[in-house]
N, C-alpha and C positions, 0 to 999 in steps of 0.2 A: 504494500500500500504506500502511495506517495505521501510524503509529509510536506505541507505547505511551508515555504520559507517564511521567516518572521515578518517580512514586509507585506505578505498576503494574509497571514493569520491575524495581524493587528487591525487590518482594515484601514480606511481613510480617516484621518483626523485633519479637518480643515485648518485648525489652529497650529498644527505641527505636521504638515504633509511630508510623506516619505519620498525622497528622491528616487529610491529604488522602485517604489510602486509606480511613480510617474514613468520611469523608463520601461517598466514591465508592460504597462498599459498602452504605451505609445506604439502606433502601428506604422510609423513613417519609414522604418527600416525593415528590409526583408530578413526575417530570422524565425526559425522553427520555434514554436511555443515552448516545447520542453527544453530546448537549448537555451532560450532566453531565461527561463526559470532557473536552470542550473547555473548559467553564467552569472546572473544577478545574485543568486544565493551564495555563490563563491565570492563574488566581488564585495558583498556586504558583510562578509564574515569578519569575526574579530581578528583572525589571523592577518587578513589584508589590512585591517585598520591599525593594528599594533605591531605586527612583525615586519611588514613590507617597508615602512619608513626606515627601519634599521638595516634590513636585509639589503636594500638597494645600494646605499653607499658602501656597505661592507663588500658586496659582490663586485662593484666597480673598482674598488681599491685592489681586490684580488686580481682582476683582469690586468691592471697596470703592472702589478708585481709579477704576475706569471709571464707577461710579455717580456719583461726584463730578464726573467729566468730563462725564457726560450732562446735568448741571444746566445747563451753559453751551452745550452743543451744540444745534443745531436739533432739536426733538422728533421730527420726521418723517424725519430723516436715517437712511438705511438702505442697506446694501449686500448684499442677500440673495443675489444671483447670485454676487458675489465670495466671500461666505462659503461657499456650497456648493461652489464650485470649489476653495476652499482646503481644505475638509474632505475632499473626494474625493481631492485630491492627498496630503493627510496620511495618509489611509487606505491609499492605494495604496503609499506609500513608507515608512511608519514603523510602522504598526500590525501587531501579530501576526496570523497567519492565523486563529487561533481567535476573536480579538476582532472582526475584520472579518466573519467568518461569522455570529457572533452578532448583530452590528449589522444586517446585511442581513436576517437571519431575522426580526428584530423587526418590520420593516415588514410582512412577510407575515403574521406571527402576529397582530399588532394588527388588521390588516384582516380576517382571518378571524373573530376574536372579535366585532368589530362586526357583521359579516355574520350571525353566529350569533344575536346578540341581535335584529337586525332581522328575520330570518326567523321568529323565534319570538315576536315582539311582536304584539299584537292590532291594530296599526295599521301603515300603510305608512311606512317610513323609508328614504330614499335613502342609499346609501353610496358611497364613492370609494376602492376598494381600491388599495393601493400594493404592487407586486410587482417590486422591483428584481431584475434578473438578474445584475448586475455592479456593481462599485463606481462605475463611471462614471455609472450612473443616478442616483446621489445628487446629481449636479450640478444636476439639475432641481428644485431647491428642495425636496427630499424631506423633510428634517427639519421645515421650516416647514409644509409641507402636512400632515404627520403630526399636528402639534398642531392645525391648523385642522380636520382631519377629526374628531378626537376631540370638540372642543367643539361643532362643528356637529351632530354625531350626537346628543350629549346634549340639545342645545337642540331639535332637530327631533323627536326621540323624545318628549320630555316635553311639547312643544307639542301634538303629535298626541294624546297620551294625555289631556291636560287638555281639549282640544276635544271629544274623543269621550266623556269621562267614564269612561274605562277605566284600568286599571292593569296592570302586568306581573303575570303569575301563572304558576303551575306549568303546564307543558305535558306532557301524558301521554306523547306520543311526539315528543320534540323533534327538529327537523330539524338534523342534524349533517353534512349532505352537503358543506358548505363547509370542514369541518375536515380538513386533510390536511398531510402534511409538505411543505414547500417543496422545489423541485427543486434548490436551491442545494447545492453540494458544498464541503466544507472543503478538499478537494484542489485546488480551482480558485482559492483565495485566494493573493495574493502571498506568497512565502516566501523573500525574500532575507535576507541577513545584517542589513540595516538595518531589516527588519520585526521590531522587538523590543519595541515599546511595548504594555503590557498594556491591557486594557479599562478598568479603573478609572482608571489614570493618564491614558489618552486622554480619558476623559469629563471628568476634572477640568480638563485643559488646554483642552478644547473649550468648556467652559461660559463662561469670561470672553471668549473670542473670539466666541462666539454673542452675548453681551451687548453687546460693542463694536460689532459690525457690523449689528445689528438695532435696531429702535426699542425703547424701554422697554416699549411695549405688547406687542410680539412676545416679548420676553424674559420679562416677567412672565407672559404667557399660557403660555409653555413651562414655567416652573417651577410654575405653578398646575395644569397638566395632571397633575402627579404626584399631586395630591390626589385625582384621579379613579380611582386604582387600586381603592379601596374601592367606589366607585360602580359601576364596571364589574363588579367581583366580585360585588356585591349583585345586579345585573341577572341575571348568569349563574346565581347561586345560587337566585334566585327562580324562574327558568324551570325549573331542574332539581330544585328543592326539596332542595338539597345545600349547606346553609350551613356544614357542617363545614370545608370547604376554606378558608373566610375567615380561619381562624386564622393562615394563612401570609402574610396581607397586613398590612403594617405601615408604610405610607407616610402614616399619620396621618389625622385626620378631614378629610373634604372641605370642611367649613365653616371650618376653621382653617388658613389659609395659613401656611406656614413660611418662614423666612428663605431668601433666595436663596443664602446662603453654603454651605448643605448640599445644593444642587441636584445637584452631581456625584454624591455618595454616594446620594442618593435616586433619581437616574436609573438607577443600577446596580440598586437594589432594584426599580424599575419594570420593567426588562428581565427580571429573574429572575421576578417575579410573573407577567408575561405568558407566559413559558416554562412555568411550572407550571400556569397556567390552561389553556393550549393542550394540554399533556400530559394533563391531566385530561379535557378534552373529547375528545381523540383516543382515549383509552382507552375512554370511553363509546361512541364510534362503533364501535370494534372489537368491544366486547362486544355491541352491538346487531346488528352484521352477523353475528357468530358465532351469536347466538340465531336470527336469520332463516334462516341456512343449516341449522341443526339442525332448525328447524320444517319447512323444505322437504323435507329428507331423510325426516323422520318422516311 
């Protein structure tokens, strides 16, 4: 049984209105109802209120120190397997159920978005979908593979477009068959007393650990991948001729890499942008299926 987050259970007080209730009720941004509920429950948690303000400067200080340390360490030294085992252990034991659910969803949604672009491109582009069913699946270097998938997709897509002399363009009846809700359930996420850490605090803590245990190349690629939110958004908008939704993307220009110090905050934006794009595509699929049913009945 789902438990209402506190901003819903309290109801509306006109003398002390809840900002979380206002954001939950607002319908101006495309976002799945259960996702919005989980996102705001996590964002309004005591962990985000009291831990994040201390975690963020601490994590950014570590990024600077680890960058100095990387100058003297062997450039190819990496512990990817150890990193992902550590991340999976942390998710299992300390991260809030809403945050774990959103993290696992992100792999599914990112894969579906790339499959959507590939299916509607005028050229053949291979994809490598990631569909973790449980936290343990993260141990298989899933975060690293997620970044590799994104860059490999952009490179292969544009190589094929250049070689064929073609460009992405509007598709009259876009293939949305791969866009669906993942089978992951919030109720299946660990919910012990020690699972208290919110999504943003977790990401801030995760970022310097990622930097320390991977090569500089892997870490910089991971942070640069955040610049591609606008790129992927443009691909989808071109196929659908729906550029209006791009106003919700704000991870900056893809040709101007930003400092790694803000990678944690920007990774949170990346996750939310993916959720909104997926919600937009899923709504289009439902509208298309509804029109098809109506046409069949008529």
